[in-house]
MIDO-235432 format. One record per residue (C-alpha): residue number from 1; chain; x, y, z. Coordinates in nm, 4 decimals, always signed. Layout:
<nodes>
<node pos="NUM" unit="A" X="X" Y="Y" Z="Z"/>
...
</nodes>
This chain:
<nodes>
<node pos="1" unit="A" X="+0.2733" Y="+0.4078" Z="+0.1298"/>
<node pos="2" unit="A" X="+0.4142" Y="+0.0019" Z="+0.2257"/>
<node pos="3" unit="A" X="+0.2244" Y="-0.3294" Z="+0.0218"/>
<node pos="4" unit="A" X="+0.0456" Y="-0.4317" Z="+0.3669"/>
<node pos="5" unit="A" X="-0.1114" Y="-0.0756" Z="+0.3504"/>
<node pos="6" unit="A" X="-0.2014" Y="-0.1017" Z="+0.0118"/>
<node pos="7" unit="A" X="-0.3767" Y="-0.4153" Z="+0.0785"/>
<node pos="8" unit="A" X="-0.5827" Y="-0.2638" Z="+0.2949"/>
<node pos="9" unit="A" X="-0.7623" Y="-0.0207" Z="+0.1599"/>
<node pos="10" unit="A" X="-0.8270" Y="-0.2871" Z="-0.1160"/>
<node pos="11" unit="A" X="-0.9954" Y="-0.5431" Z="+0.1093"/>
<node pos="12" unit="A" X="-1.2119" Y="-0.1875" Z="+0.2630"/>
<node pos="13" unit="A" X="-1.3247" Y="-0.0728" Z="-0.0736"/>
<node pos="14" unit="A" X="-1.4283" Y="-0.4209" Z="-0.1358"/>
<node pos="15" unit="A" X="-1.6206" Y="-0.5050" Z="+0.1005"/>
<node pos="16" unit="A" X="-1.7798" Y="-0.1160" Z="+0.1119"/>
<node pos="17" unit="A" X="-1.6714" Y="+0.0143" Z="+0.4795"/>
<node pos="18" unit="A" X="-1.5766" Y="+0.3871" Z="+0.5574"/>
<node pos="19" unit="A" X="-1.2822" Y="+0.3624" Z="+0.7792"/>
<node pos="20" unit="A" X="-1.5104" Y="+0.4089" Z="+1.0707"/>
<node pos="21" unit="A" X="-1.6309" Y="+0.1073" Z="+1.0112"/>
<node pos="22" unit="A" X="-1.3827" Y="-0.0602" Z="+0.9836"/>
<node pos="23" unit="A" X="-1.2214" Y="+0.0405" Z="+1.2944"/>
<node pos="24" unit="A" X="-1.5501" Y="-0.0835" Z="+1.4143"/>
<node pos="25" unit="A" X="-1.4733" Y="-0.4105" Z="+1.2874"/>
<node pos="26" unit="A" X="-1.1433" Y="-0.5091" Z="+1.3909"/>
<node pos="27" unit="A" X="-1.2219" Y="-0.3853" Z="+1.7690"/>
<node pos="28" unit="A" X="-0.9085" Y="-0.0482" Z="+1.7665"/>
<node pos="29" unit="A" X="-0.9764" Y="+0.3033" Z="+1.7709"/>
<node pos="30" unit="A" X="-1.0438" Y="+0.5366" Z="+1.4836"/>
<node pos="31" unit="A" X="-0.6898" Y="+0.6599" Z="+1.4305"/>
<node pos="32" unit="A" X="-0.4977" Y="+0.3727" Z="+1.5321"/>
<node pos="33" unit="A" X="-0.7304" Y="+0.2116" Z="+1.1531"/>
<node pos="34" unit="A" X="-0.6380" Y="+0.4724" Z="+0.9522"/>
<node pos="35" unit="A" X="-0.2474" Y="+0.4542" Z="+1.0803"/>
<node pos="36" unit="A" X="-0.3009" Y="+0.0828" Z="+0.9712"/>
<node pos="37" unit="A" X="-0.4154" Y="+0.2321" Z="+0.6386"/>
<node pos="38" unit="A" X="-0.1420" Y="+0.4765" Z="+0.6204"/>
<node pos="39" unit="A" X="+0.1329" Y="+0.2401" Z="+0.6699"/>
<node pos="40" unit="A" X="+0.2806" Y="+0.4772" Z="+0.9949"/>
<node pos="41" unit="A" X="+0.2039" Y="+0.2493" Z="+1.2547"/>
<node pos="42" unit="A" X="+0.2311" Y="-0.2171" Z="+1.2031"/>
<node pos="43" unit="A" X="-0.0572" Y="-0.3456" Z="+1.3233"/>
<node pos="44" unit="A" X="-0.1110" Y="-0.6819" Z="+1.5288"/>
<node pos="45" unit="A" X="-0.1214" Y="-1.0073" Z="+1.4101"/>
<node pos="46" unit="A" X="-0.4491" Y="-1.0504" Z="+1.5516"/>
<node pos="47" unit="A" X="-0.5874" Y="-0.7505" Z="+1.3657"/>
<node pos="48" unit="A" X="-0.3403" Y="-0.8958" Z="+1.0737"/>
<node pos="49" unit="A" X="-0.5606" Y="-1.1910" Z="+1.1096"/>
<node pos="50" unit="A" X="-0.8940" Y="-1.0509" Z="+1.0972"/>
<node pos="51" unit="A" X="-0.8161" Y="-0.8529" Z="+0.7328"/>
<node pos="52" unit="A" X="-0.6271" Y="-1.1718" Z="+0.5780"/>
<node pos="53" unit="A" X="-1.0355" Y="-1.3257" Z="+0.7175"/>
<node pos="54" unit="A" X="-1.2626" Y="-1.0696" Z="+0.5462"/>
<node pos="55" unit="A" X="-1.0588" Y="-1.0614" Z="+0.2629"/>
<node pos="56" unit="A" X="-1.0156" Y="-1.3844" Z="+0.2153"/>
<node pos="57" unit="A" X="-0.6702" Y="-1.4362" Z="+0.1616"/>
<node pos="58" unit="A" X="-0.4076" Y="-1.6194" Z="+0.3221"/>
<node pos="59" unit="A" X="-0.1786" Y="-1.4361" Z="+0.5518"/>
<node pos="60" unit="A" X="+0.1070" Y="-1.4712" Z="+0.3166"/>
<node pos="61" unit="A" X="-0.0261" Y="-1.2758" Z="+0.0358"/>
<node pos="62" unit="A" X="-0.1736" Y="-1.0332" Z="+0.2934"/>
<node pos="63" unit="A" X="+0.2044" Y="-0.9027" Z="+0.3694"/>
<node pos="64" unit="A" X="+0.3984" Y="-0.9893" Z="+0.0633"/>
<node pos="65" unit="A" X="+0.1883" Y="-0.9587" Z="-0.2498"/>
<node pos="66" unit="A" X="-0.0737" Y="-0.6781" Z="-0.3688"/>
<node pos="67" unit="A" X="-0.3438" Y="-0.7408" Z="-0.4206"/>
<node pos="68" unit="A" X="-0.5667" Y="-0.6199" Z="-0.6464"/>
<node pos="69" unit="A" X="-0.9616" Y="-0.5978" Z="-0.5708"/>
<node pos="70" unit="A" X="-1.0774" Y="-0.8579" Z="-0.9209"/>
<node pos="71" unit="A" X="-0.8368" Y="-1.0659" Z="-0.7135"/>
<node pos="72" unit="A" X="-1.0741" Y="-1.0739" Z="-0.3671"/>
<node pos="73" unit="A" X="-1.3468" Y="-1.2917" Z="-0.3593"/>
<node pos="74" unit="A" X="-1.4115" Y="-1.1128" Z="+0.0110"/>
<node pos="75" unit="A" X="-1.6383" Y="-1.3257" Z="+0.2640"/>
<node pos="76" unit="A" X="-1.9540" Y="-1.1830" Z="+0.3635"/>
<node pos="77" unit="A" X="-2.1314" Y="-1.4393" Z="+0.6083"/>
<node pos="78" unit="A" X="-2.0378" Y="-1.7080" Z="+0.7885"/>
<node pos="79" unit="A" X="-2.2688" Y="-1.9570" Z="+0.9633"/>
<node pos="80" unit="A" X="-2.3641" Y="-2.0790" Z="+1.2691"/>
<node pos="81" unit="A" X="-2.1526" Y="-2.3444" Z="+1.3901"/>
<node pos="82" unit="A" X="-2.4601" Y="-2.6139" Z="+1.4094"/>
<node pos="83" unit="A" X="-2.5375" Y="-2.5113" Z="+1.0830"/>
<node pos="84" unit="A" X="-2.1974" Y="-2.6558" Z="+0.9244"/>
<node pos="85" unit="A" X="-2.3324" Y="-2.8936" Z="+0.6538"/>
<node pos="86" unit="A" X="-2.1686" Y="-3.2820" Z="+0.6975"/>
<node pos="87" unit="A" X="-1.8333" Y="-3.2963" Z="+0.3621"/>
<node pos="88" unit="A" X="-1.9447" Y="-3.6745" Z="+0.1727"/>
<node pos="89" unit="A" X="-1.6220" Y="-3.6424" Z="-0.0200"/>
<node pos="90" unit="A" X="-1.4262" Y="-3.3353" Z="-0.1251"/>
<node pos="91" unit="A" X="-1.1751" Y="-3.3509" Z="-0.4982"/>
<node pos="92" unit="A" X="-0.9761" Y="-3.0457" Z="-0.4095"/>
<node pos="93" unit="A" X="-0.8204" Y="-3.1949" Z="-0.8342"/>
<node pos="94" unit="A" X="-1.1789" Y="-3.0924" Z="-0.9889"/>
<node pos="95" unit="A" X="-1.3072" Y="-2.8402" Z="-0.7395"/>
<node pos="96" unit="A" X="-1.5788" Y="-3.0882" Z="-0.5416"/>
<node pos="97" unit="A" X="-1.7020" Y="-3.0748" Z="-0.2652"/>
<node pos="98" unit="A" X="-2.0565" Y="-3.2350" Z="-0.2224"/>
<node pos="99" unit="A" X="-2.2295" Y="-3.2431" Z="+0.1140"/>
<node pos="100" unit="A" X="-2.4082" Y="-3.4713" Z="+0.2647"/>
<node pos="101" unit="A" X="-2.7250" Y="-3.2622" Z="+0.4984"/>
<node pos="102" unit="A" X="-2.8431" Y="-3.0819" Z="+0.3436"/>
<node pos="103" unit="A" X="-2.7462" Y="-3.3167" Z="-0.0062"/>
<node pos="104" unit="A" X="-2.6031" Y="-3.0704" Z="-0.1794"/>
<node pos="105" unit="A" X="-2.2666" Y="-3.0181" Z="-0.3914"/>
<node pos="106" unit="A" X="-2.0505" Y="-2.7147" Z="-0.4467"/>
<node pos="107" unit="A" X="-1.7522" Y="-2.6468" Z="-0.5980"/>
<node pos="108" unit="A" X="-1.3958" Y="-2.5593" Z="-0.4868"/>
<node pos="109" unit="A" X="-1.1896" Y="-2.3127" Z="-0.6687"/>
<node pos="110" unit="A" X="-0.8038" Y="-2.3624" Z="-0.6758"/>
<node pos="111" unit="A" X="-0.6173" Y="-2.0940" Z="-0.8098"/>
<node pos="112" unit="A" X="-0.5713" Y="-1.7232" Z="-0.8912"/>
<node pos="113" unit="A" X="-0.7538" Y="-1.7675" Z="-1.1933"/>
<node pos="114" unit="A" X="-1.0041" Y="-1.9430" Z="-1.1320"/>
<node pos="115" unit="A" X="-1.1219" Y="-1.6714" Z="-0.8209"/>
<node pos="116" unit="A" X="-1.0704" Y="-1.4218" Z="-1.0688"/>
<node pos="117" unit="A" X="-1.3338" Y="-1.5895" Z="-1.2650"/>
<node pos="118" unit="A" X="-1.5880" Y="-1.5646" Z="-0.9607"/>
<node pos="119" unit="A" X="-1.4631" Y="-1.2051" Z="-0.7899"/>
<node pos="120" unit="A" X="-1.5428" Y="-1.0301" Z="-1.1950"/>
<node pos="121" unit="A" X="-1.8700" Y="-1.2364" Z="-1.2847"/>
<node pos="122" unit="A" X="-2.0187" Y="-1.1908" Z="-0.8724"/>
<node pos="123" unit="A" X="-2.0018" Y="-0.7850" Z="-1.0232"/>
<node pos="124" unit="A" X="-2.1860" Y="-0.8958" Z="-1.3055"/>
<node pos="125" unit="A" X="-2.5411" Y="-0.7789" Z="-1.2924"/>
<node pos="126" unit="A" X="-2.8207" Y="-1.0220" Z="-1.3443"/>
<node pos="127" unit="A" X="-2.8875" Y="-0.9904" Z="-1.7363"/>
<node pos="128" unit="A" X="-2.4761" Y="-0.9861" Z="-1.8227"/>
<node pos="129" unit="A" X="-2.4523" Y="-1.3127" Z="-1.5559"/>
<node pos="130" unit="A" X="-2.7269" Y="-1.4896" Z="-1.8062"/>
<node pos="131" unit="A" X="-2.6440" Y="-1.3733" Z="-2.1295"/>
<node pos="132" unit="A" X="-2.2005" Y="-1.5058" Z="-1.9903"/>
<node pos="133" unit="A" X="-2.3185" Y="-1.8232" Z="-1.8639"/>
<node pos="134" unit="A" X="-2.5648" Y="-1.9184" Z="-2.2289"/>
<node pos="135" unit="A" X="-2.2258" Y="-1.7762" Z="-2.4407"/>
<node pos="136" unit="A" X="-1.9699" Y="-1.9707" Z="-2.2210"/>
<node pos="137" unit="A" X="-2.2160" Y="-2.3197" Z="-2.2871"/>
<node pos="138" unit="A" X="-2.2683" Y="-2.2746" Z="-2.5955"/>
<node pos="139" unit="A" X="-1.8141" Y="-2.2872" Z="-2.5910"/>
<node pos="140" unit="A" X="-1.8259" Y="-2.5843" Z="-2.4267"/>
<node pos="141" unit="A" X="-2.0911" Y="-2.7714" Z="-2.5835"/>
<node pos="142" unit="A" X="-1.8667" Y="-2.6416" Z="-2.9163"/>
<node pos="143" unit="A" X="-1.5927" Y="-2.7771" Z="-2.7997"/>
<node pos="144" unit="A" X="-1.7357" Y="-3.1318" Z="-2.6650"/>
<node pos="145" unit="A" X="-1.8634" Y="-3.1941" Z="-2.9823"/>
<node pos="146" unit="A" X="-1.5084" Y="-3.1324" Z="-3.2156"/>
<node pos="147" unit="A" X="-1.6126" Y="-2.8532" Z="-3.4250"/>
<node pos="148" unit="A" X="-1.3523" Y="-2.6422" Z="-3.5723"/>
<node pos="149" unit="A" X="-1.3437" Y="-2.3138" Z="-3.4564"/>
<node pos="150" unit="A" X="-1.2104" Y="-1.9917" Z="-3.5866"/>
<node pos="151" unit="A" X="-0.9248" Y="-1.8200" Z="-3.3707"/>
<node pos="152" unit="A" X="-1.1185" Y="-1.6615" Z="-3.0459"/>
<node pos="153" unit="A" X="-1.1068" Y="-1.2976" Z="-3.0649"/>
<node pos="154" unit="A" X="-1.0260" Y="-1.1156" Z="-2.8004"/>
<node pos="155" unit="A" X="-1.2292" Y="-0.9624" Z="-2.5623"/>
<node pos="156" unit="A" X="-1.1528" Y="-0.5309" Z="-2.5453"/>
<node pos="157" unit="A" X="-1.2061" Y="-0.6184" Z="-3.0222"/>
<node pos="158" unit="A" X="-1.5166" Y="-0.8383" Z="-2.9153"/>
<node pos="159" unit="A" X="-1.6813" Y="-0.5290" Z="-2.7514"/>
<node pos="160" unit="A" X="-1.5270" Y="-0.2690" Z="-2.9728"/>
<node pos="161" unit="A" X="-1.7341" Y="-0.4411" Z="-3.2572"/>
<node pos="162" unit="A" X="-2.0504" Y="-0.4737" Z="-3.0965"/>
<node pos="163" unit="A" X="-2.0136" Y="-0.0834" Z="-3.0029"/>
<node pos="164" unit="A" X="-1.9792" Y="+0.0512" Z="-3.4305"/>
<node pos="165" unit="A" X="-2.2778" Y="-0.1918" Z="-3.4356"/>
<node pos="166" unit="A" X="-2.4900" Y="+0.0061" Z="-3.2883"/>
<node pos="167" unit="A" X="-2.5996" Y="+0.3431" Z="-3.4207"/>
<node pos="168" unit="A" X="-2.5846" Y="+0.6626" Z="-3.3220"/>
<node pos="169" unit="A" X="-2.8694" Y="+0.8177" Z="-3.1954"/>
<node pos="170" unit="A" X="-2.8468" Y="+1.2305" Z="-3.2477"/>
<node pos="171" unit="A" X="-2.8611" Y="+1.3746" Z="-2.9119"/>
<node pos="172" unit="A" X="-3.0753" Y="+1.7354" Z="-2.9205"/>
<node pos="173" unit="A" X="-2.9355" Y="+2.0149" Z="-2.6960"/>
<node pos="174" unit="A" X="-3.1194" Y="+2.1739" Z="-2.4432"/>
<node pos="175" unit="A" X="-3.2247" Y="+2.5424" Z="-2.5949"/>
<node pos="176" unit="A" X="-3.0521" Y="+2.8002" Z="-2.3498"/>
<node pos="177" unit="A" X="-3.3751" Y="+2.9484" Z="-2.1670"/>
<node pos="178" unit="A" X="-3.4697" Y="+2.5801" Z="-2.0556"/>
<node pos="179" unit="A" X="-3.4634" Y="+2.4816" Z="-1.7066"/>
<node pos="180" unit="A" X="-3.2132" Y="+2.2948" Z="-1.5737"/>
<node pos="181" unit="A" X="-3.2823" Y="+2.0220" Z="-1.3065"/>
<node pos="182" unit="A" X="-3.2521" Y="+2.1352" Z="-0.9764"/>
<node pos="183" unit="A" X="-2.9403" Y="+2.1547" Z="-0.8460"/>
<node pos="184" unit="A" X="-2.8627" Y="+1.8345" Z="-0.5306"/>
<node pos="185" unit="A" X="-2.8024" Y="+1.9833" Z="-0.1563"/>
<node pos="186" unit="A" X="-2.4815" Y="+1.8395" Z="+0.0645"/>
<node pos="187" unit="A" X="-2.1319" Y="+1.7689" Z="-0.0353"/>
<node pos="188" unit="A" X="-1.9750" Y="+1.7553" Z="-0.4202"/>
<node pos="189" unit="A" X="-1.9604" Y="+1.3504" Z="-0.4326"/>
<node pos="190" unit="A" X="-2.0495" Y="+1.2222" Z="-0.1206"/>
<node pos="191" unit="A" X="-2.3327" Y="+0.9297" Z="-0.1326"/>
<node pos="192" unit="A" X="-2.5291" Y="+0.9727" Z="+0.1091"/>
<node pos="193" unit="A" X="-2.4653" Y="+0.6248" Z="+0.3015"/>
<node pos="194" unit="A" X="-2.8136" Y="+0.3967" Z="+0.4786"/>
<node pos="195" unit="A" X="-2.7653" Y="+0.3684" Z="+0.8721"/>
<node pos="196" unit="A" X="-2.9522" Y="+0.0730" Z="+0.8361"/>
<node pos="197" unit="A" X="-2.7390" Y="-0.1486" Z="+0.5874"/>
<node pos="198" unit="A" X="-2.4170" Y="-0.0186" Z="+0.6888"/>
<node pos="199" unit="A" X="-2.5177" Y="-0.1698" Z="+1.0536"/>
<node pos="200" unit="A" X="-2.5613" Y="-0.4811" Z="+0.9104"/>
<node pos="201" unit="A" X="-2.3004" Y="-0.4710" Z="+0.6756"/>
<node pos="202" unit="A" X="-2.0840" Y="-0.4502" Z="+0.9911"/>
<node pos="203" unit="A" X="-2.2844" Y="-0.6946" Z="+1.2073"/>
<node pos="204" unit="A" X="-2.2376" Y="-0.9458" Z="+0.8895"/>
<node pos="205" unit="A" X="-1.8256" Y="-0.8532" Z="+0.8722"/>
<node pos="206" unit="A" X="-1.7735" Y="-0.8986" Z="+1.2733"/>
<node pos="207" unit="A" X="-1.9200" Y="-1.2745" Z="+1.2858"/>
<node pos="208" unit="A" X="-1.6745" Y="-1.4110" Z="+1.0231"/>
<node pos="209" unit="A" X="-1.4129" Y="-1.2177" Z="+1.3067"/>
<node pos="210" unit="A" X="-1.5642" Y="-1.3640" Z="+1.6034"/>
<node pos="211" unit="A" X="-1.5193" Y="-1.7783" Z="+1.4390"/>
<node pos="212" unit="A" X="-1.1329" Y="-1.6478" Z="+1.3934"/>
<node pos="213" unit="A" X="-0.9818" Y="-1.8718" Z="+1.7182"/>
<node pos="214" unit="A" X="-0.7398" Y="-1.6744" Z="+1.9298"/>
<node pos="215" unit="A" X="-0.4387" Y="-1.6458" Z="+1.7791"/>
<node pos="216" unit="A" X="-0.1134" Y="-1.6419" Z="+2.1320"/>
<node pos="217" unit="A" X="+0.1981" Y="-1.5262" Z="+1.9701"/>
<node pos="218" unit="A" X="+0.5015" Y="-1.6304" Z="+2.2232"/>
</nodes>
């Protein structure tokens, strides 16, 4: 399988779309898209541009570099053209952007490491996000005050240490004659898709592809 084919699959999974949904978003046939993802057929430039836009990656990276899921920060929605904010100042060095209307300040990710941090942060549940931000704030304050700190402990070792501190709880096995949980109907390993949510997701992604200017290849 080619790099492009693997990247298509990675982007589709990060968008939480089926192959059928992706073919609908890209306006290509289902079997055609399946061949794109299997590396059996070359996608036209117009389709590749849409896929790169959906994955929020450059076209060059989509074609030449293997993309991992933590490298992606997919776009979810696109505001209408008349709602685009007016930019006041933009400092790419500091990664900050200030808008006039509405008056607010945003952050611009300027390299791959920042994108990866943001991608990982969005995958956390709200409770974990709050704890992460609190610990990060304490670390930054300590650095500003010049407090001497010990050697940094890798995240893996911190998790391992936390696991050791948690007391083990003995779980009693159910007797052989006890009633077991009822078996779920349907095919094993398949999740039931919410058609309404899936349609909303497809409509949002279609808005992204519609915002792309038409490309003419000569």
